[in-house]
C-alpha positions as CSV (number, residue, x, y, z in Angstrom):
1,M,103.5,141.0,-2.2
2,A,100.9,139.0,-4.4
3,P,98.5,136.7,-2.3
4,K,99.0,133.2,-3.1
5,K,96.6,131.6,-5.9
6,K,94.6,128.9,-4.6
7,A,95.4,125.5,-6.4
8,P,92.3,123.6,-7.9
9,A,91.4,120.7,-6.2
10,P,92.2,117.5,-7.8
11,A,89.2,115.6,-9.3
12,K,88.4,111.9,-8.5
13,P,90.0,109.6,-10.9
14,V,87.2,107.7,-13.1
15,V,88.2,104.7,-15.5
16,T,86.6,104.5,-19.0
17,P,87.6,101.5,-20.7
18,K,87.3,101.2,-24.6
19,A,86.6,98.2,-26.9
20,D,90.1,96.8,-26.9
21,T,92.5,98.5,-24.6
22,A,92.1,100.3,-21.4
23,A,92.5,104.2,-21.5
24,A,94.3,106.3,-19.4
25,P,92.3,107.8,-16.6
26,Q,90.5,110.9,-17.4
27,P,90.3,113.3,-14.2
28,T,86.6,114.3,-14.0
29,Q,84.4,115.3,-11.0
30,A,82.7,112.3,-9.4
31,A,79.0,112.0,-8.7
32,P,77.7,112.8,-5.6
33,I,77.5,109.6,-3.2
34,A,74.1,109.0,-1.4
35,A,74.6,108.6,2.6
36,P,74.7,104.9,3.3
37,T,73.4,102.8,6.3
38,N,76.8,101.3,6.6
39,E,80.1,103.5,6.5
40,T,82.4,100.8,5.8
41,Q,80.6,99.8,2.8
42,T,80.2,103.4,1.5
43,L,84.0,103.6,2.0
44,R,84.7,100.8,-0.1
45,D,82.4,101.4,-2.9
46,T,83.8,105.1,-3.5
47,I,87.0,103.6,-3.7
48,I,86.6,100.5,-5.9
49,T,83.3,101.2,-7.8
50,P,83.5,103.2,-11.3
51,D,81.8,106.4,-11.3
52,S,78.1,105.8,-11.8
53,S,77.8,108.8,-14.3
54,N,79.6,106.7,-16.8
55,T,77.1,104.6,-18.6
56,Q,79.3,102.8,-20.5
57,L,80.7,100.7,-17.5
58,S,78.8,98.2,-15.6
59,A,78.9,97.5,-11.9
60,D,80.9,94.2,-12.4
61,T,83.4,95.3,-15.4
62,L,86.5,95.8,-12.8
63,T,87.4,93.9,-9.7
64,E,88.2,95.5,-6.3
65,K,91.8,94.9,-6.8
66,E,91.8,96.0,-10.6
67,A,90.1,99.2,-9.7
68,E,92.3,100.2,-7.1
69,E,95.3,99.7,-9.3
70,R,94.2,101.9,-11.7
71,L,93.7,104.4,-9.2
72,A,97.0,104.4,-8.2
73,K,98.1,105.4,-11.6
74,T,96.4,108.8,-11.4
75,E,98.4,110.1,-8.2
76,P,100.1,113.5,-8.9
77,A,103.9,113.7,-8.0
78,A,104.8,115.1,-4.4
79,D,105.3,118.7,-3.9
80,S,108.8,119.8,-3.4
81,V,107.8,122.0,-0.3
82,T,109.7,120.9,2.7
83,S,108.0,123.3,5.1
84,F,105.0,120.8,5.3
85,K,105.0,117.5,7.3
86,I,102.3,114.6,7.7
87,I,103.2,112.7,10.7
88,I,101.3,109.5,11.6
89,D,100.7,108.8,15.0
90,D,101.7,105.7,17.0
91,I,99.8,102.5,15.2
92,S,102.3,99.7,16.3
93,Y,99.6,98.2,18.7
94,L,97.5,97.4,15.6
95,S,97.1,93.8,14.2
96,V,94.3,93.8,11.7
97,C,92.6,91.5,9.2
98,P,92.3,91.8,5.4
99,G,88.8,93.5,4.8
100,T,88.6,95.3,8.0
101,T,88.6,99.0,8.9
102,V,91.1,100.8,11.0
103,N,91.4,104.6,12.3
104,I,94.7,106.3,11.3
105,P,95.4,108.9,13.2
106,F,98.1,111.8,12.2
107,H,99.1,115.3,12.9
108,T,100.3,117.8,10.6
109,V,102.6,120.8,10.2
110,G,102.2,123.8,7.7
111,P,99.5,125.8,6.6
112,Y,97.7,123.5,4.2
113,D,95.1,125.3,1.6
114,D,91.4,125.5,1.8
115,G,90.1,122.2,0.3
116,N,93.2,120.2,1.2
117,T,92.4,116.5,1.8
118,F,94.2,113.6,3.1
119,I,94.0,109.8,2.1
120,A,95.7,106.7,3.4
121,Q,97.5,104.5,1.0
122,L,98.5,100.8,1.7
123,I,102.3,99.8,0.3
124,D,103.1,96.3,-0.3
125,A,106.5,94.9,0.0
126,N,107.3,95.6,-3.7
127,G,106.5,99.4,-3.2
128,K,103.1,99.4,-4.9
129,S,100.6,101.8,-3.1
130,V,97.0,101.6,-3.5
131,P,94.5,104.3,-1.9
132,I,92.4,102.7,0.9
133,S,90.3,105.6,2.4
134,L,88.0,108.4,1.6
135,P,89.6,111.9,1.3
136,V,89.4,113.5,4.8
137,S,90.1,117.3,5.9
138,K,91.4,116.2,9.4
139,S,92.7,113.3,11.5
140,P,92.1,110.4,11.6
141,V,91.7,108.9,8.5
142,K,89.2,105.7,8.1
143,A,90.6,103.1,5.9
144,V,89.7,99.6,4.6
145,I,92.1,97.3,4.3
146,P,91.6,95.3,1.0
147,S,90.1,92.0,1.5
148,Y,92.3,90.3,-1.4
149,K,95.6,91.5,0.4
150,I,97.4,88.5,2.1
151,G,97.9,88.2,6.1
152,G,101.3,87.5,7.2
153,E,103.1,89.7,4.6
154,V,104.5,93.0,5.5
155,Y,102.8,96.3,4.6
156,R,103.2,99.8,5.0
157,I,100.8,102.9,5.6
158,Q,101.2,106.2,4.4
159,I,99.0,109.5,4.4
160,V,99.1,111.7,1.4
161,S,97.8,115.4,1.2
162,S,96.2,116.9,-1.8
163,I,97.2,120.7,-1.4
164,P,100.0,120.5,-1.6
165,V,100.9,116.8,-2.1
166,V,102.6,115.9,0.8
167,R,103.5,112.2,2.0
168,S,104.0,111.3,5.8
169,Q,106.6,108.4,6.7
170,E,105.7,105.0,6.0
171,V,104.6,103.0,9.1
172,P,104.7,99.3,8.9
173,I,101.3,97.3,9.8
174,R,100.8,93.7,10.6
175,L,98.0,91.9,8.7
176,L,96.7,88.8,10.4
177,Q,96.5,85.9,8.3
178,N,93.1,83.9,8.0
179,A,92.8,80.3,9.7
180,S,93.1,76.9,8.1
181,A,93.1,73.8,9.9
182,R,93.7,70.0,8.9
183,L,92.5,66.8,10.7
184,E,94.5,63.7,10.9
185,V,95.4,60.7,13.3
186,I,98.1,61.4,15.6
187,D,100.9,59.3,13.5
188,G,99.8,61.8,10.3
189,T,97.6,59.0,8.9
190,Q,94.0,59.3,7.6
191,S,92.7,56.0,9.7
192,A,93.0,53.9,13.1
193,R,91.7,50.7,13.8
194,I,90.8,49.9,17.7
195,T,88.7,47.6,19.5
196,P,85.7,48.6,21.7
197,G,86.7,50.6,24.4
198,Q,89.9,51.9,23.1
199,E,90.9,55.3,22.5
200,V,92.3,57.1,19.4
201,N,94.2,60.3,19.6
202,L,93.5,62.6,16.6
203,K,95.4,66.0,16.0
204,V,94.5,69.3,14.3
205,N,97.3,71.4,12.5
206,F,96.7,75.0,12.2
207,T,98.0,77.8,10.0
208,G,97.3,81.5,10.5
209,A,97.0,83.7,13.5
210,G,96.0,81.9,16.6
211,P,94.0,81.3,18.8
212,W,91.8,79.2,16.9
213,S,88.2,77.9,17.7
214,F,87.0,74.7,15.8
215,L,84.0,72.4,15.5
216,L,84.5,68.9,14.8
217,S,81.7,66.7,13.0
218,D,81.2,64.8,16.5
219,S,79.8,68.3,17.9
220,T,83.0,68.6,19.6
221,V,83.8,72.4,20.1
222,V,87.3,73.8,21.1
223,Y,87.3,77.8,21.8
224,Q,90.5,79.8,21.7
225,T,93.2,77.1,21.7
226,L,96.9,78.2,21.3
227,S,98.1,74.7,20.9
228,N,99.5,73.9,17.5
229,P,98.8,71.0,16.7
230,H,95.9,70.7,19.0
231,Y,95.4,67.0,20.4
232,L,91.8,65.3,20.7
233,T,91.0,62.0,22.1
234,V,87.9,59.9,20.7
235,K,86.7,56.5,21.9
236,P,83.9,55.5,19.5
237,K,81.8,52.4,19.8
238,D,81.3,51.9,16.1
239,V,83.2,52.7,12.7
240,K,83.2,56.6,12.4
241,A,84.6,59.3,10.3
242,Y,85.8,62.6,12.0
243,K,85.7,65.6,9.9
244,L,86.3,69.3,10.9
245,M,83.2,71.4,10.2
246,G,84.8,74.7,10.7
247,V,87.6,77.0,11.9
248,A,88.1,80.6,12.9
249,N,90.3,83.0,14.4
250,A,90.4,86.8,14.8
251,C,89.9,87.2,10.9
252,G,86.7,85.0,10.6
253,S,86.2,81.6,9.3
254,G,88.8,79.8,7.5
255,A,89.4,76.5,5.4
256,V,89.3,73.2,6.8
257,S,90.7,69.6,5.4
258,G,91.6,65.9,6.4
259,E,89.7,63.3,7.8
260,A,90.2,60.7,10.5
261,I,88.3,57.4,10.1
262,V,88.5,55.0,13.0
263,N,87.5,51.5,12.8
264,V,86.2,49.5,15.5
265,N,86.1,45.8,15.5
266,N,82.9,45.2,17.5
267,N,83.5,41.1,17.8
268,P,87.1,40.9,19.0
269,E,88.7,38.3,21.1
270,P,88.7,39.5,24.7
271,K,92.0,39.8,26.1
272,L,93.3,40.9,29.4
273,E,96.7,42.3,30.4
274,L,98.6,44.0,33.1
275,K,100.3,47.6,32.4
276,E,102.6,49.6,34.0
277,V,103.8,46.7,36.4
278,E,106.7,48.8,37.6
279,K,104.3,51.1,39.6
280,I,103.2,48.5,41.6
281,A,106.7,46.6,42.2
282,K,106.7,47.5,45.8
283,L,103.6,47.8,47.8
284,C,102.6,48.6,51.5
285,S,100.1,46.8,53.6
286,G,97.0,49.0,54.4
287,I,97.9,51.8,52.1
288,P,95.7,51.9,49.0
289,F,97.0,51.7,45.4
290,Q,95.6,51.3,42.0
291,V,96.4,48.5,39.4
292,P,96.2,49.6,35.9
293,F,95.0,46.9,33.0
294,N,94.1,46.7,29.8
295,A,90.8,44.6,29.0
296,T,90.2,44.8,25.1
297,G,87.8,42.9,23.0
298,K,84.2,42.3,23.8
299,Y,83.1,41.3,27.3
300,K,79.6,39.9,28.1
301,D,77.2,41.7,30.1
302,G,77.6,41.7,34.0
303,N,81.6,41.2,33.5
304,K,83.5,42.3,36.7
305,F,87.3,42.4,37.3
306,V,88.9,41.8,40.6
307,V,92.6,41.8,41.7
308,Q,94.1,38.6,43.2
309,I,97.4,38.0,45.2
310,A,99.1,34.7,46.1
311,E,102.5,33.7,47.7
312,R,104.9,32.4,45.5
313,T,103.6,28.6,46.0
314,G,100.1,29.4,47.3
315,A,96.6,29.8,45.9
316,F,95.5,33.4,44.6
317,K,92.9,35.2,46.7
318,T,90.9,38.2,45.8
319,I,91.8,41.4,47.7
320,S,89.4,43.8,45.8
321,T,85.7,44.7,45.0
322,P,84.5,43.6,41.7
323,D,84.8,46.6,39.4
324,T,83.8,47.2,35.5
325,T,86.6,49.9,34.7
326,G,90.4,49.4,33.5
327,Y,91.7,50.8,36.9
328,I,90.9,49.1,40.3
329,T,91.7,50.7,43.8
330,T,92.6,48.0,46.1
331,Q,95.2,47.8,49.3
332,I,97.1,44.9,50.7
333,P,95.4,43.5,53.9
334,T,97.6,43.8,57.0
335,T,97.6,40.0,57.7
336,Y,100.3,39.8,54.8
337,K,103.7,39.8,56.0
338,P,106.6,41.8,54.4
339,G,108.1,39.1,51.5
340,E,107.6,38.5,47.9
341,Y,104.0,37.9,46.1
342,K,102.4,37.2,42.9
343,L,99.6,39.8,41.4
344,R,97.1,39.5,38.7
345,V,93.6,40.5,37.5
346,V,90.7,38.4,36.4
347,S,87.6,38.9,34.7
348,S,84.3,36.9,35.3
349,A,82.3,36.9,31.9
350,P,84.3,35.3,30.1
351,Y,86.5,34.1,32.7
352,L,90.1,35.4,32.1
353,V,93.1,35.6,33.8
354,S,96.0,38.4,33.1
355,Q,99.5,37.6,33.4
356,T,101.1,37.7,37.0
357,T,103.6,40.1,38.3
358,N,105.9,39.9,41.0
359,I,105.5,42.2,43.7
360,S,107.2,43.2,47.1
361,I,105.3,43.9,50.2
362,V,107.5,46.1,52.3
363,S,107.2,47.0,55.8
364,P,107.0,50.6,57.4
365,T,110.1,52.8,57.7
366,V,112.2,52.4,61.1
367,A,115.0,55.1,61.3
368,I,117.6,55.4,64.0
369,L,120.0,58.3,64.3
370,Q,123.2,56.6,65.6
371,R,124.5,58.0,68.9
372,D,127.5,60.0,68.0
373,S,129.5,62.4,69.7
374,L,131.3,64.9,67.5
375,K,133.6,68.0,67.7
376,L,134.0,70.4,65.2
377,G,135.7,73.5,64.5
378,E,134.2,76.9,63.7
379,N,132.4,76.6,60.2
380,E,133.2,72.9,59.9
381,T,130.8,70.4,58.5
382,G,130.3,66.8,60.0
383,E,128.5,63.7,59.5
384,L,125.7,61.9,61.3
385,T,124.7,58.5,60.7
386,L,121.2,57.3,59.7
387,K,120.2,53.6,59.7
388,F,116.8,52.7,57.9
389,T,114.8,49.4,57.7
390,G,111.6,48.8,55.7
391,G,110.7,50.0,52.0
392,G,112.8,52.8,50.6
393,P,113.5,55.2,49.3
394,W,113.7,56.9,52.7
395,F,113.7,60.7,53.9
396,A,114.9,62.0,57.1
397,L,114.2,65.6,58.8
398,L,116.5,66.5,61.6
399,S,115.7,68.7,64.6
400,D,117.9,71.4,63.3
401,G,116.1,71.8,60.0
402,T,118.5,69.6,58.2
403,Y,116.3,67.6,55.5
404,E,117.5,65.0,53.0
405,N,115.2,62.7,50.6
406,N,115.8,60.0,48.0
407,I,118.1,58.3,50.3
408,Q,118.7,55.0,48.5
409,E,121.0,52.8,50.9
410,S,121.4,52.3,54.7
411,P,123.4,53.3,56.7
412,H,123.3,56.7,55.1
413,K,125.6,59.6,56.3
414,I,124.0,63.0,56.7
415,K,125.8,66.3,56.7
416,V,125.4,69.0,59.6
417,K,127.0,72.1,60.1
418,P,125.9,73.5,63.4
419,M,126.7,77.0,64.5
420,F,126.6,76.3,68.3
421,D,126.7,73.1,70.4
422,T,123.6,71.2,69.3
423,N,121.7,68.0,70.1
424,Y,120.5,66.6,67.1
425,Q,117.2,64.4,67.1
426,I,114.9,63.1,64.2
427,T,111.9,65.1,63.7
428,S,110.3,62.9,60.8
429,A,111.4,60.0,58.8
430,G,109.7,57.6,56.7
431,G,110.0,55.9,53.2
432,L,107.8,54.1,50.5
433,C,104.9,53.6,52.9
434,G,105.0,57.1,54.5
435,V,106.1,58.3,57.7
436,G,107.5,55.6,60.0
437,K,109.2,55.3,63.4
438,F,112.1,57.2,64.4
439,S,114.4,57.3,67.3
440,G,117.9,58.1,68.5
441,S,120.0,61.5,69.1
442,A,123.5,62.8,68.5
443,H,125.5,65.5,70.2
444,V,127.8,67.8,68.1
445,A,130.3,70.3,69.9
446,V,131.4,73.6,68.2
447,K,134.6,75.1,69.2
448,S,134.2,78.9,68.8
449,P,136.3,81.8,70.3
450,P,134.9,82.8,73.7
451,A,132.2,85.5,73.9
452,S,133.1,88.8,75.3
453,I,131.3,92.3,75.5
454,T,133.5,95.3,75.1
455,L,131.6,98.6,76.7
456,E,133.1,101.6,74.5
457,K,134.0,105.1,76.1
458,L,130.8,106.7,77.2
459,P,129.9,109.7,75.0
460,Q,129.3,111.4,78.3
461,N,129.8,110.6,82.0
462,M,126.9,112.7,83.2
463,V,123.3,112.5,82.1
464,C,120.0,113.6,83.3
465,A,117.6,111.1,85.1
466,G,114.9,110.2,82.5
467,S,117.2,111.0,79.7
468,T,117.8,108.2,76.7
469,I,121.5,107.7,75.9
470,D,123.1,105.4,73.3
471,I,125.8,103.3,74.8
472,P,128.4,102.0,72.3
473,Y,129.7,98.4,72.5
474,K,131.7,95.5,70.4
475,I,131.2,92.0,70.8
476,E,133.5,89.0,69.9
477,G,132.8,85.2,69.8
478,R,129.5,83.6,69.0
479,Y,126.2,83.7,70.7
480,N,123.5,81.2,70.7
481,P,120.1,82.1,68.5
482,N,118.0,83.1,71.9
483,N,120.5,85.5,73.5
484,K,119.5,88.5,74.5
485,F,121.8,91.9,75.5
486,T,120.6,94.1,78.4
487,V,122.1,97.1,80.2
488,Q,122.2,97.2,84.0
489,V,122.8,100.1,86.5
490,T,123.1,99.6,90.1
491,D,120.1,100.7,92.2
492,K,120.4,102.8,95.5
493,A,121.4,99.4,97.1
494,G,124.0,98.8,94.9
495,R,122.4,95.9,93.1
496,F,122.5,95.8,89.1
497,V,119.0,96.1,87.7
498,N,117.8,95.9,84.1
499,L,117.0,98.8,81.9
500,P,114.6,98.5,79.0
501,T,117.2,97.9,76.1
502,T,117.1,98.5,72.4
503,V,119.9,96.8,70.6
504,T,121.6,98.1,67.4
505,P,124.7,96.8,65.7
506,T,126.8,99.5,67.1
507,A,124.8,100.9,70.4
508,M,122.3,99.9,72.9
509,R,119.7,102.6,73.4
510,V,118.5,102.9,77.0
511,K,116.4,105.3,79.2
512,I,118.2,106.3,82.5
513,N,115.8,105.8,85.5
514,S,114.8,108.5,87.8
515,I,116.9,108.8,90.8
516,S,115.5,109.1,94.4
517,Q,113.6,112.1,95.3
518,G,116.2,113.5,97.7
519,D,119.1,112.9,95.4
520,T,120.3,115.7,93.1
521,I,123.4,113.7,91.8
522,R,124.1,110.1,92.4
523,T,126.8,108.2,90.6
524,Q,125.8,104.8,89.3
525,K,127.8,101.8,87.9
526,I,126.6,100.6,84.4
527,R,127.5,97.4,82.3
528,I,126.3,95.3,79.5
529,I,125.3,91.4,79.9
530,S,124.3,88.6,77.6
531,S,122.1,85.8,78.6
532,S,123.5,83.0,76.4
533,P,126.2,82.6,77.0
534,A,126.1,84.6,80.2
535,V,128.9,87.0,79.6
536,S,129.2,90.7,81.3
537,S,131.1,94.0,79.9
538,A,133.5,95.8,82.2
539,I,131.7,98.3,84.6
540,E,132.0,102.0,83.9
541,E,130.6,104.7,86.2
542,L,127.8,107.1,85.3
543,D,126.7,110.2,87.3
544,V,123.0,110.6,87.1
545,I,121.4,114.2,87.8
546,A,118.1,114.9,89.2
547,P,115.9,117.3,86.7
548,D,115.1,120.8,87.6
549,K,117.8,120.8,90.7
550,A,120.2,123.2,89.2
551,L,121.7,125.9,91.6
552,A,123.2,129.1,90.5
553,E,124.8,131.3,93.5
554,V,125.8,134.6,93.0
555,S,128.5,136.4,95.2
556,G,130.5,139.6,95.1
557,K,130.8,143.0,96.7
558,G,132.5,146.2,95.5
559,T,132.6,149.8,95.2
560,I,133.2,151.7,91.8
561,T,132.8,155.0,90.6
562,A,130.4,156.1,88.1
563,G,131.2,154.6,84.5
564,R,133.7,152.1,85.7
565,T,133.2,148.1,85.6
566,T,133.7,145.6,87.8
567,R,132.9,141.7,88.0
568,I,130.6,139.5,90.0
569,L,130.9,135.7,90.4
570,L,128.4,132.7,89.7
571,K,128.9,129.4,90.8
572,F,126.7,126.4,89.3
573,K,125.8,123.2,91.0
574,N,123.7,119.9,90.5
575,G,122.9,121.0,87.1
576,L,124.4,119.6,83.7
577,P,125.9,122.0,81.8
578,P,125.5,124.1,79.6
579,W,123.8,126.6,82.0
580,S,121.8,129.7,80.9
581,F,120.8,132.5,83.3
582,T,119.3,135.8,83.7
583,L,120.4,138.2,86.0
584,S,117.9,140.6,88.1
585,D,119.3,143.7,85.8
586,G,117.9,141.8,82.7
587,T,121.6,140.5,81.7
588,A,121.3,137.2,80.0
589,I,123.9,134.6,79.2
590,N,122.9,131.7,76.8
591,G,124.6,128.2,77.4
592,T,127.9,128.4,79.4
593,F,129.9,125.7,80.1
594,L,132.2,127.7,82.5
595,N,132.0,126.9,86.3
596,P,132.7,129.4,88.0
597,Y,131.6,132.1,85.8
598,L,132.7,135.9,86.0
599,I,130.5,138.4,84.6
600,S,131.2,142.1,84.1
601,V,128.6,144.7,85.5
602,S,128.8,148.4,84.9
603,P,125.8,149.9,87.1
604,A,125.0,153.7,87.1
605,T,123.8,153.5,90.9
606,T,124.5,151.0,93.5
607,T,122.6,147.6,92.6
608,E,122.2,144.3,94.1
609,Y,122.5,141.5,91.6
610,T,120.4,138.4,92.1
611,V,119.6,135.2,89.5
612,S,116.4,135.7,87.9
613,S,116.1,132.5,86.2
614,L,118.4,129.4,85.4
615,K,118.1,126.4,83.0
616,S,120.6,123.4,82.4
617,G,120.9,120.7,80.3
618,C,118.7,118.9,83.0
619,G,115.8,121.3,83.2
620,S,115.1,124.5,85.2
621,G,117.0,125.4,88.7
622,T,116.9,128.1,91.2
623,G,119.1,131.2,92.3
624,K,120.8,131.6,95.4
625,G,122.7,134.7,97.2
626,S,123.4,138.1,95.9
627,A,126.2,140.6,94.8
628,V,126.4,144.2,95.8
629,V,128.0,146.9,93.8
630,T,128.0,150.3,95.2
631,V,128.7,153.5,92.9
632,S,130.3,156.2,94.8
633,N,130.1,160.0,93.4
């Protein structure tokens, strides 16, 4: 088979315009490019600047956009070979600005020829593509997004090889949009009129990708705002025009427009008026509150504001210290009794009086839980009665955690749903003037099925002293939250004593106490009790066996001829089966529940059998007795 002929490398296209019409681009070898100090600028120059060897074309003959459009016309048709692939790696995370550089990683399939190169192309929504990178021999491609491309539109990127010509998949890329900002008054106009001391709200409307940063003509700088529009408050002393000096986002500086002119009337007639009077309609003695008011116009130097109060038919008295701001904090003296009053604000220079507003001085809350005695069924809800005096709305917290606020009327029914018999009291209650006084109690009885404990059948009626066992149980009825279950056994004197108990939903785990040193087995009574309510299960019996007290007694006597078999007898005492033992002749039995136990022996000579070792469920034991088997000739 003849070797594959190496295809010639395609030359870089160069545009050579004529006098009237642009000639079709002719392939020729591009002049070498000197090593730059800025790699990105070199990339752009190489792609969009005409070949320097063509002396007929000046540097500014073609724009960047025109040069790339002509370069795109010289692309060869794609190779039909399907065994070659170019796959662009994941670049979905990229959000870039026009004019910036991006790295596009990719991998390939197939044996590309020596001298093959890869370039990146940018494809717009109409399918038009332009090259945006220098040729490279391997991943990644460093591409420059053309600066004239419009941010916010849909573009795709593709990698194309030269030998053979293969195209990768088209990958979407998001171009961020440059910022722009417009300044105006909050109502959308370009001017506003105020008096000294008043504020004006301005807004900045943005386009492009956020976040945005901008500079206002009064030197206000806002960094990285995501609010669109962004609102500003200004308070000029004189007529002032506000403009945007600049706006920027991730793509750099943007365009600004709009203007807001604030006209300030420097010699207005002073005016004084209360505002938001609904917030001070009800007040408490001794509790600070704030009196909001508007003071517009030009006041004299040294002017002060004070708050005054009077009964409906009485003279006004000052209840605040002099202040220069539009918000005065004061409080009603405790000498003023609950009732209806008038309130106003007064200035000193000039002397002005605001309109008056009616206020109510309210007394602190007193809450009483009415003495009730309710009887409820299981899972039923009842109502208790609360009575309030003093300024509302009120709140109440009961001793079981029941809470309700924004109570508007007195008396008030509060719902409760106790699980058990409960005595209710008020833990906290109050109203407009904070926590007040509270008293009273109520009892609610709950009818529920009687509590009972059933001690299920024990899994075993014999246990080793010191061992841990699970005792199955069932309960019925309702137990109080502080109830505790305990397992009890009788001591040597027959009195029930507590065992340390771990309670699970189905069983109670306890450790059986060691029995007296002289006992090898003792029958104890066992039960389960509860503390609240006090309930006991039925009593069961349990045999408790001392550890290491097992006894195996061997017996038997017989005469046999050689080769014949006979049996000897073992009886077990005090241990907990199963028993494991070894005879003196080495015969071993592991884990038998039979008692007594017959074992066949066939000695060759007369032999005496004893127990060499013994183990049971409660530890080791000892052997006793012997069995003699005589062998006759």
